[in-house]
Phi, psi and omega in degrees: 000061186276007182255015186300313186297318181299315184289320178297323177294320177299316176300313183299315176301313178304309186282333173301325180293339178266008182075019181248142175255102182269067174269167187277352172295173183295323178298317178296314181297321178297318177298313180295317181302320182282335178284327185303311189307317184275350191231332191289338177294328178293341185278344188277131177295153177277073177211169183303145186302315179297324180291308182300317177303311182291319178296320183282315184280325182256358177060048186286336176212152178304140181275071188230160178064236184292344176271002190292335174299336179293337174298307177298325179288324178299310187291324177296324177291324173296320173304312182299311181298319180292326173298318173304305186294331174293338186253346183228099190299341181277333185288141184201159181279143171225153179252122179258129181263153171114170188204171180294162177303336177268006175086355179279143174267137179249356178205169179281159174280345182255115182223171174261137173224184179093022179278163179307314181265127176300337184287331184283153178192159181228135173251087183300322179300313174303310178310309192285323181289324182291317179300317182289322175300319175300324176291322178295319178300320179298317182294320178294326184275350186070026182231074178299130177098004179286315179265319183253099177276153185297346178255000186304308180295318184296323183288319176298315178299311181301318177300313179287334179294337184264355185278000000 
């Protein structure tokens, strides 16, 4: 995952245009976490969930046109992973190879490892796409903040920072 710095820079520039400072400290994490409930749902492409997951996890098509929101979701996931690493010195990125027998991916190949328990692992890309899907459901139902609360991302990072 050698593109982390580039992806974080792209996210920072995107959020800067909205007046947000997406730094890896608690204040930056808090700002991004509070921004998500009203905005992350709009990043999800309007297509079947299974197709969206395969395009996102397996990079089946360029993230352009109606898929361009996946770029920001990926960048938010890198941000989440880097926030965990900044708080947990054991955490680090790992790349997992492989897919299901039918060729479908159920998680990202980019994950975090190095936690106290070997059973623990974090798939930031999976966490973020599911969080954004929850945000899309909130938008459709007209109840922003129902599933995606302002402290949800902050809480997940803090949880994995202590593992």
